[in-house]
Structure formats: structure tokens, C-alpha cells
N, C-alpha and C positions, 0 to 999 in steps of 0.2 A: 597625658599624665593627669590623674585626677587631683582635685584640690586636696591639700594635706601633705604634699611631698615637697621637699626643698629642691630647687632647681639652681644649679650652678651657672651663673652668667659669665663670670671671668675666673679663670684659674691659671696661675703662673707658677712654674717651678724654677728655682734659681740655682746657681752653681755653689752657693755658700762657700765662697773662696776665702772669706775673712779679710779681703782687701780693704773694705770700707771701715773696718773697726781697728785696723792695725796702725798704731801711731808711729810717726817719724821721730827723729832725735829731739825735736822740740815739743814732743807730746801731742802733735796735731794728727788727727785722722784725715782720710783722703779729702773729704769735703772741706775741712778747715784749711788744708793746704791750698786748695783752689781759691778760697777766699783770701788767704794770706797773700797770695800773689798779686792781689788787687788792693792791698791795704793803703796805697797812696791815693786812691780815688776820693775826691771830695764828696761825691754822691755814689753810694754803693747799694745795689739791690741784690739781695740773696734769696733765691728761690730754691728751696731744699726741703725734702720731706721731713715729717716728724721723726725725732730720735737720731737725726743725722749729725747733731752737734752744733746747731746754729748759735746757741747761747755762748758756748765756749769760743766759737769762731769770733763772735763779737768781742769777747774779752781780749783775745789776742790782738785784734785790730785796734780796739780802743786803747789798750796799753801802748801800742806803737804810736798812735796819734798823740797821746798825752806826753810821751817821752821824746819822740823824734819829729813830730809834725807841727809843733807850736800850737797844739790845741789845749785850751786851758782846763776844760772840764768835760766829763761825759755824763749825759742824762739818758738813762735807759727807761723807755716807756712801754708798759705792758697793758693788755686790755683789762685784766682783773687782778686783784690782790694775790690770789692763789698762785699766779704765774711768777710773781716776784721772787719766789724761792729759787727759780732757775738761774738767777743772777746773784746768788749769795756768794760769800767768800770762797775762793778756789786757790789752793796752793799749787799753782802751775809750775813752780820751780821744781817741785818733786818729780815732775815728768820731763824736765829738760828745758822749759822755757826760762827766760831771764828775769821775769818778774811775777809776782803773785797778784791776783785780783782781790781787792779788799773793798768792802763797803762799810763805813762806820754805821753802827746801828741807828744813829740819829738820822741818817740820810736814806735809810731804806723805808720809805714812806708806805710801802705795801704792808709793813708790819704794824702800822699805827691803827688802833681799833677804829671801827666806824665805817659806814659806807661813804663812798666818794661822791656825796651829793653836796649841794651848795652850803648847808650849815656847817658840816664837818670839814668840807674842802677848804674853808677859809684859813684854818690853821695850817693845812698842808700847803696852800699857796704861799703863806708866810714863810713856811720852812723852805720852799723852793727859792724864794727871794733871798733868804739868809744863806742858803747854800751857794748861790751865785756870787755872793759877797765874800765867801770864805775862801780859804786856801785848799780845802778838800777837793778831791778829784772826781768822785763818783756818787751819783744819786740815782735811786730807783723809785719810780712812781707809776701810777696808773695813767691810762689815756685820759681819764676824766680829770685827774689832778693836773696833768700837763695842759689840757685845754683851758681850765680855769686860770692857771698861772700865765699862760700865753695871753689870755684876754686882759689880765691885769698888768703884765709887764711889757708886752709888745715884743715884736720879732727881734729888735735890737739887743734885748737882754741876753740872747743866745748867740751873739757874735763870738766867733772863735771857740765855740763849744761844739761838741759832738752830740747830736740828738739821734739816738738809736730807737727805732720804732719796731717793736716785736708784734707778730701777728698782723702784718701790714695790710692784709685784705680787709681790715676794718676801715681803712681809709677809702675815700671815694672822691672822684672828680666832681661829683654833684655839689653845687653851691651850698646846699643845705647841710652837707657834711662838714662840721666845724673843724675836725682834725685835718681833713683834706684841704680846707681853705687855709689853715695855718701853715701846713706844709708848703703850699703854693707861695705863701708870703715869705717863708724862710728861703725858698729857692730863688724867688725874685730878688731878695736882698743880697743873696749870694755871699754871706759872711759866715755861715755855719757849715759844719760837715753833717751829713745825714747818712746813716746806715739803716736800710729797711730790710726786714726779715719776714719771710712767710713760708709756711709749709703748704698753703692752699691759696694760690694766687687766682682764685675765681670768686667773684662776688655773686651771692645768690640772686641779686637783682640784675645781673649782667651789666651793671654800670662799670665804666672804666675806673680803675684804681687811681690813675693819674692822667692828667691831660697829656696828649702825645708830646707836646713841646717840653714839658717837665720831665717826662720819662726818658726822653732822648738824652738828657744830661747825665743819666745814671749809667754807670758801668754795671752790667748784670753778670752775676755768677749763678749759673744754673747747675744744680746737682740733681740728677733724676732719680725717681723711684727705682728704675732699673739698676743704676749704679749702686744705690744704697742696698737694695735687697740682694743683688747678686754678690755683694761683698760682705754679707753677714756670715757669721760662723755657724749659727744654729738654725735660724728660720729658713726653711727651704721652699715652702709652698704657701701662697696666699690665695684664698678663695673668696669670691664675692657672689652672693646668690640671693634669691627671693624665696619667700614662702607665702603662697596665697591661701587664705583660710576663709571660712564662712562661719557666722555666728560670733559670739564673744571670743576675743583672742585668748582669754584666760583658759578656755576649754582646750586650746591647742598648744599652750605655751610649753608644756613639758615634752612635746614632740620635737622641739628644736633647742630647748634649754638642757644641755648636758651637764649635770651636776659635777662631773669629773673634769670639766674644762673651766679654767679661770675665765670668768665672763663678766662683761659689763652689760647690763640690761637697761636700755632707755625706754621707759614707758611713754605712752602718748600724752600729749597735752589734753586737758579736759575738753577742749573744743574740737579736737580732732575726730575724724570719722571713726577711727579705731578705738576711741575711748569707750569704756563700759558705762561711763556716767555715774559710777559708784564713788568717785573721788580718788585722787591720786594715792592717798594714804591707804585706802582700802585695797587698791590694786596692788600696791607694794606688799601689803600683808597677804593678799591672796596668792601672790607668787611665792612668798615664803611658805605658806600653807601647802602649796603644791610640792615644794621641795622636801618637806618632812615635818617633824614635830618641833615646835618652838620650845627652847630650853633656857630662856632668859637672855640677858645682855651681859657682855663682858664689862666689868666695872671700869677698866682702864681705857679701852678702845671705844666702847659703845657698840661694838659689833654684836649682831644677833647670833645666837648659837642655834643651829637647826640640826636636829638628829635625823639622818636619812634612815630608811627602812633597814639598810644593812648595818646600821649602828655607827656609821661614820658621822662625825660632827662637822658641819659646814659653818664657816664664819662669813656672815653676810653683812655688808655695810649698806645701810639704808640712808641715801642722800635725798630722799623724797620728803622725809619728816621735816615740818616747818619749825619745830622747836629749835631756836637758835643755839641754846646751850648744848643740846644733843648733837646738832649738826656740826658745831665748831669742834666738839670732842672727836667726832668721827673723822672730820677733815684733817685735824691735827694728827690723828693716828695713821691715816692714809699717807700723810706727808712725812711721817717720822723717818729721818734719814738712816737711823740705825736699823730699820726694817726693810730698806730698799732692796736688799739682796736676799730677803727671806721669802721664798716662794709660798710658805704656809701661813704668812701673816694674815691674808684674807683670801676668800675663795670666790665670792660673787659680790658685785656692786650693783645696786639698783638706784637709778638716777632718773631725773627728768631734764633739768636744765644744766646740770653739772657734769663733770667727768668727760669733758669734750676737749677743746683745744688747750694745749699746754698741760694736760693731765698726764702724769708720767707714772704708769704702772706697767713695768716691763713684762710682767708675767701674763698679761691679758692675752688669751688665746682666741676668744670669741667676742665680737661686738655684736650684740643682738638688739636690733632697733625695731620697735613696734610702730608702724605708721611712718609716712614720709615726714621728714623734718622740715624746718622752715626754708631751707635753701640747699642748693648743691654744695656750697661751701661747708655747711654744717655736716653733711653726710661724709664728705672727704675727711673732715677733721675727726669724725667718729671712727672711720676706718683706720685712721692713723693711730688710734689708741691701741690697736691690735698688732701693729707692724713693728713693735720693738723686738730687738734680738735678745734672747735669753736662753740659758742652758736648759735642755730638756724641752724645748719648744720648737719642734720641727715644722709645725703647721699653724697658720692663723686664719680666722674666718670672719667675715662680716655677713650677717643675715638680716634682710629687711622683710619684716612681716607686713603684708599688705592685704587689706580686706577685699575679698571678691565682691563685685557688685551684685545686688539682688535684682529682682525683675523690674523694678521701677526705672523709668527713663532717667529721672533726676539722679538716682544713685549710679547709674551707668556712666553718666557724664562726669560725675564727681570721681568715680573710680578711674576713668580714663586719665584724669589729671595726675593722680598719684602714680599710676602705672607709667605714664610718660616721664615723670620725674625719676622714677626708678631706672627706666631704660636709659635716660640721659646720664645718670650716675654711672651705669655700667659701661656705656660707650666712652665716657670721659676717663674712667679708671683704666680702660684698655689703652687709651692714649698715654696716660700718665705712666703706666707700667711698661710701656714699650720703649725700645731704644730710640734715640733721636735720629730723625731722618735728615739727610743732606741731599736735597733733590737738585739735579742739574739737567739742562736740556741736552739731548743727544744730537750732535751735529758733527761736521767735518773736523772741528777742532777739539772734540772731546778726548779726554785721556784719563788714565788711571790716577787716583789720588794716592799720595804717599801715605803709608801706614794702614792701607786697607787691603784685605785679602779678598780676591774676586773668585775664589773657589777653584775647582779642578779646571785646568787649562788657562787660568789667569784671565786678564782683561782681554775682551774680544772687540776689535775695531768695527766689526760688521753687525753688531747687535747692541741692544741696551744691556747694561751691566748692573750687577748688585755687588757692592763691596762691603765688608764688615771690618770694623776696627779691631785691633788686637784684643781688647777687653770686651768686645761685643756690645759696647754701649752706644755705638754710632753706626749708621748705615749710610753708604753713598749709593744713591739710586738714580739712574739715568732715565729720563722720560722724553720721548720724542714730542716735539711741539710745545714743550713747557715754556711759558713766558717767564722771563727773568725780571726781578724788581729793578727799577732804575734809580730811585731816590734812596738816600741813606735810611730814611724812616721805613720805607717798604722793605729794604734789606734787613733791617733790625727786626721787623715783625716776622719775616720769613725765618729768621734765625732763632728768635726768642719767643715769639708770641703765638705760634700756631695753635697751641693747646687752648689759649685764651679765645681765639677765634672759634675753634671747635666747640668750646664750652658754650659760647653764645648761640651757636648753630643748634646744638642738640637740646638746648633749653627752650628753643623757640617752639611754642606749643603747636602752632599750625603746621610747621615743617615736620615735626615728629608724628603728628596725627596722619598727615598725608603719606609720609614715608612708611609708616607701620601698617595702616589699616585701609588705605585706598589703593586697590590693585590697579586702577586705571591711571594713576599718577606716573608720568614719565620720569625716569631718574634725573634727567637734565633739569626738570622743574625744581628739583631739590639741589642738585650739585651746581647748576649754573645760576638759575634765577634766585632761589632762596639764599644760597651761600653768598652770591654776589651782593644781595641786599644787606646781609649781615655785615659784610666787610665795609660797604659804603657807609652804613649807619655807624659802625664802630670807629672808622677812620675817615671822617668826612673831608679831611684836607688832602687825601691822596688823589693823584690823577687817575683817570679812567684806566690807563695802562697799568698803573701800579695796583689798582683795585683788582684787576683781572689777574695779575701775577700773584697777589696774596691769596685770592680765591682759589687759584689752581694749586698752589702749594698746600693750602689748608685741606682742600678736598682730597688731594693726593695722600696726605698723611692719614686722614680718616679712612679712606677707602682701601688704601694699601694694608692698613692694620686689619680691617675687616676681612679682606680677601685672604690674608695670611691666616686669620683665625678660621676661616671657612676650610682652608686646606689642612689645618691642624686637627679639626674636629673628627674624632673617632666616634665609636658608638656611645662612649660616655662623655664626649665633648670636651675632654681634658687633654692638655699637652702631655707628651710622653717623657720628656726629659728637659733639663735646663737649657739645652740648645734648640728647643723646639721652635722658637721664634725665628732663629737664624735659618733652620732647616726649612721652615714654611716660607720664608722670604725667597730663598733660592728656588724652591719648588714653584712658587708663583712666577718668578722671573723666567724660569725655563719653560713654563706652560704657554708662553706667548712668544712669537717671533720678535716682535717689537712692542715694547710697552709705550703707549702714547697717551696723551692727555684726553683725547676723545674717548678712548676705551675706559679710562678712569671715570669720566663724566657719565658714562652709561651704566654705572653701578649704583644701585640704590644703597645708601649708607646704612639703612635700617634693616636690610633684608636678613642679615645674620641674627640681629637682635630679635626680629620677629620669629625666627625659627626657634629661638630659646623660649620666647614668651608663649608660643603656641603649645609648648610642652607643659606650661604651668597653668593655663586656663582651659577650661573645657570648651568644646566646640560651640555649645549654645551661647556661652558668654562672649566668645569671639564674634559670633554673628551679631549679637546685640551691640557690641562696641563698633563693629564695622558699619552697622546701620545708623548708629548715632553720628558717626563721622560723616557718612554720606549725606545725612540730612542737613548738615550745616556747612556744606561746601561753600566757600566764599566766592563772590564774583571778583572780577579784576579790580584792583585799585589802579589809580592813574599811574603810580610809580611802576607797578608791575607791567602794565600795558606799554609804558614807554620803554622799559628795559627789554621786553619781548620784541618790540619794534626794532630796537637797536640790533638785537641778535638776528632778527629776520633779515635786516640789511646785510649783515655779515654772511648769513646763509646764502643770500642771492649773489653776493660777490664771489663766493666760493663755488656755487653750483650753477650759476647762470640762470636761475629761476627763483621766483618767490616761493615761500612755503605754501603748501596746498592744504586747505582746511579739511579736505577729504582724504588726506594721506593716511596710509596704514600706520605710519610711525606716530606715536602719541606726542612726542616732542615737536615734530613738525606741525602737527595739528594745533598744539598749544601756541606755537609762535604765530601761526596764521590767525588764530582766535584773538591773540593779543594785538596784532596789527589792526584787526577789524574793530576791537574794543577801543583802541587808541584813536582810530579815525572817527568813531562815534563821539568820543569825548571832545575831540578837536572841533567837530561840527557843532556840538552843543555850545561850546565856548563862542564859536563864531556867530551863532544865532543869538547869543546873549542870554 
């Protein structure tokens, strides 16, 4: 496929059953009901996609804690002022709940003018202190305000209070992350209640959000994208794709920007490779010029009026303009609650650093992003802007415009980095959008799980089985030879954190380079060696047996999803119906007599992604990229050599011979090379 055509990397079609948006007698949607069932937990972690109702779920839980659990006050902490509106007053009794959510204007500090920096924050910190001495129940502030207040008041000031942290992925276990350190102090003191909420539990730097010991204290409620999208009423298809272009992106922008689709356009940072270097304001103006003829600004909203060649008038919100008066007017217009259900309020939003997490525009059909953003988290958040359910919106899209490399070696290497990040995003989105896997080993005690349908003929004792839950959101899959986790922490990781492990794996640059562009790489180098290292680094306190169990579960989740996608891909590469994933899983299971972990380890996790990428880049560019990767193959590190030696010992135990360095099998060769490298390293140490 030549440069200049959009390539779909991920496309899912859902049942649109309406289940996730239908409230119960208390006014709670499906996700909120799951959270409500855990309302008694002192530490509660909610992992749920954008638009699933996390804000209201918090309101229900907070009101119960304030009324029934002897909690004095609730402090809601959001990353930026604009998100504070999500926690404004709600008349929950109108929908069946027994209390309303109210925040006195004085205590919604997100509405206080001024940035949350040290000079302004002093007055807000004083307000937090006054709130804690008051009889009022709810305060809303930013992460920054909370950090300053915590520094001034100490952890004890929040005893018997609920601290609810929105967009929890901003927290980090890194000692330099102040909010993370403060959270650790709260947990160590053990006198406060904490509710943590996130729609993107992946940090762009792959740093853990919490230390394992702290995270183990949280009850986790996970509501998947699959459950959310499958239960929508209107949105049936989500498509994630790439567009590779050459030359200035403004020359190609109208090939992917459909004026008839409600769109958020994120232009590149001025330092990004995709930037035209003419300035962000000029780029925003150039996009508007490409859309049509400028016809002034609306006096009330500040939106630009653009007349299309067919006479239609587009309303364009420019969030790139640095004029604070103009920007505040536009932001206020976009947040106007009276216009929330008005599809024609605005047509296109152009942004740089805004309109990402917490930005609620249900009508968005297309998130169009030029250049790779700063992190995987940011991309997932941007995709979430388009995944709201709305009438007349059957399809949503995310398109990432990526500049093709030119002939220079430096540009090729830089382009590889952006391409690897885009591939990582698509692989992770496939995991996020898939049903949850419950892997169990196949042995003589294996049996069917209650509530799962094992297809025609039911559960079979003499083969590995695949069962699907009634709502299609969970899969039970048996794998011969699968290691089971032994400790509670490893069990929790296999149950809750596999996507976090996979996120770290697909973001590892060396792993992705070798998996995509080095044809000589043995799949086991990726699935065993590289994934094993990821797990050991991420969870250093696990035993070697538990590391192996987590590794096997994580690579099984990734490779099973990729193999299902391979079987679903037709000529257009898209699923045929909302049951496609289930159909593909059963087809995969039936294609092998026994599904075992060795078979899964022999699958390159990046092979399907490469087949998509090869359609988007021309053959000459692919050759350049492969040559660049080949030129910088790394030698063995001591850790890699030691791990390969351990695996060689296991190989000898199973086969009765050591790995042969001249073997035809690439993985056996690599183990033998690792043994030799480790022996050389040990000899060098002995010689001093």
C-alpha cells in the first residue's frame, strides 16, 4: 500500500446491547453497580474506561462512607481544574438514590481563578485547612492543591477522611513523584480511606503506579472496554489506525480530516518531528484554511465560523490560541452544560495540550492526532475522547498521522521510535478491547467452570477447552503446561495486572525492534527472555516460580489475542460481526489438538502487527528500517546471559543434552550462545 492511505490496525464491532448504560433502581449503571458492591473497602481502586461513569460511582461510594461508615469528609482530587466539573452537584435522588451529591461553591477550589502554582496555591491550601475544620462534607481540588496542602498539614490531617484521586495514573511509585509519596504516607498511617480512579492505568514511563505492597491493600474493581463498548446503545464500531505521510502534514491533512465527522485534531508540539516549524497558531490557522473560508468568530462562544465549499458552516473551537481571555471563553462554551446534548454546538476542535483526559464531548467521532504523543497513556486518553456513546454515532475512529522517514539514517532511526510507539499503542488497545482471559492449566483435575459456555458438544475432558461467559466479557481457556501462581501477589497480578505487564513489554524498544524487524530473532527470545526480564524488573519481590507463572499468563494473553486476530483477518482485515472475537477464539482452539504453553511461546507477538505495518510503509522504507535495526543489534548483557543459562539448564533437564550452538532452531542457538557468553563473563570475573 503506498504512502497516503489510512491503514486500520485495530477494528472491533460490538453488540450495542445497551446493558452498560441501563440504570438499576438506584440509578446506577453496570460499572457503578460493580463499584457499589465494594463500597465498604478502605482502599478501593477503580479501573474503568472513559465515559463509564467513574465520577458518579465515586459519589455513590462517598455518600455511603459519609453516612454509614463514620467517614468525616470527602476530598476529591483531580489533575486539572477543568475536570473539577465532573464532580459538580448531582441530584441523585431523582434517579432513585437516597441522597444527593452537593459541593458548596466555597469548597470547589477548581472554580477559584488562577493557576495552582505556589503563589496562588497558598490561599487554596488555607481553604483546605478551613474545610477540614468545618462541618461541611465535600471538597474538590486539583492534585497540585492537595500536594501543597498535604505538605503543610501532614498525613494526620486526613484521618477519618476519604481521599478520592481521579486520573490515578498521574501517581507513581517513583520517590520523586510527590503525590505518590503522599499516598504511601496515607496508606502507612492507615487512618484515611482512599478511592483511586483511572481510565488508563498505564504510565508512559512504564513506572509502577504503586509499590506492590501498597497495591495489595486495595480492592480492585475492573470494568473493561469490552464490557463498556459491548453495552452501549449507539456506538457499534471502534477503529484505530495509522496514516503515514511524506512532506508537511498540512499537505495531507484533508485526506484524513472529514469535515462531516465531529473531530478533535491534536496538532504536534513545535519540537516534534511532524511539526512544520511555522508555529502552533499558524498550523491551526492552516487547518482552518484547508477546511474552507473563514467567516469570523461567534461573539458568545468564540468559535470560528468556517464556510465549506458546499455552503455549510462549520463551528471550529481553537484551543491552540494562547490568548487567555479567548481560551477561557472557548473552554467555558465547550463545558456549557446546557449544550451537552446539542450535537450541533461545535463541529471540530483543534488542540495541542488540551482536550485529552477528562474532556467530555460525547459527539466526538474522530480523534485525529498528528505525530506520536509523549506517552502511551496520553494516546489511550485521546482515544477515550472518541469512545463516548451518543445518538447517531455508530462508529468512532482514532487516526495517528506519522511522518515516513526520509533517506537519511538519522531520520530512519527517529522514525523507528515513533513507529514502535504506534505499534505498542495498537497492541495494547487490542488487549484493552478484548474480553478478560481466565487461564488455567489442563490436567487430570481440570473441569468446566460454572457460567461458561464451551460451545457445541460442551466441555471435553480429552482436550483443552475454551469457555465464554454469558455476556461474552470473560473467557476461560485451558493451556497444557501452564504454571500457576503460588503467592497472593502473583495471583493478583495474573487476575488484575496482565495488561500492565503487556504494556511494559510492548513499550520496550529493543523488544519491539527485534520482534518487528529482525527476521532472525527466535520468538522465544521475546516471549521467554524479554518478557521474563520485564516481569522480574516490574515485580522484583516475586519468586522465580511466580515470575515464570506471571510471564506465561502475560504472554498467553498477548499471543492468544494476536492469534485470534490472525484468524479473523479477511481481505479488509476487519471483524465481520460483534461475535467475531468469540468465533475467532473457538476457531483458534479447534485448530490445535492441545493448546500448550510451548506452542504459545513459539509465536512472535509482533508478527500480526508487522503484517499491518508492511501495508503502510513502502518496501524501500522497510528495508531501511530493517538495516538500521540490524546495525545496532546488542550483545548479551550479564542478566540476559544468566537467564539464558538458566533456561539452558532446564533444556538439558528435559532433553538430556545441552543446547547446540549449531542447531537449526534459532532459540536453541541463542541459549547456547548465552551459555558461552555467561561462561566468558564468569572467566573474566575470575581473572579479575
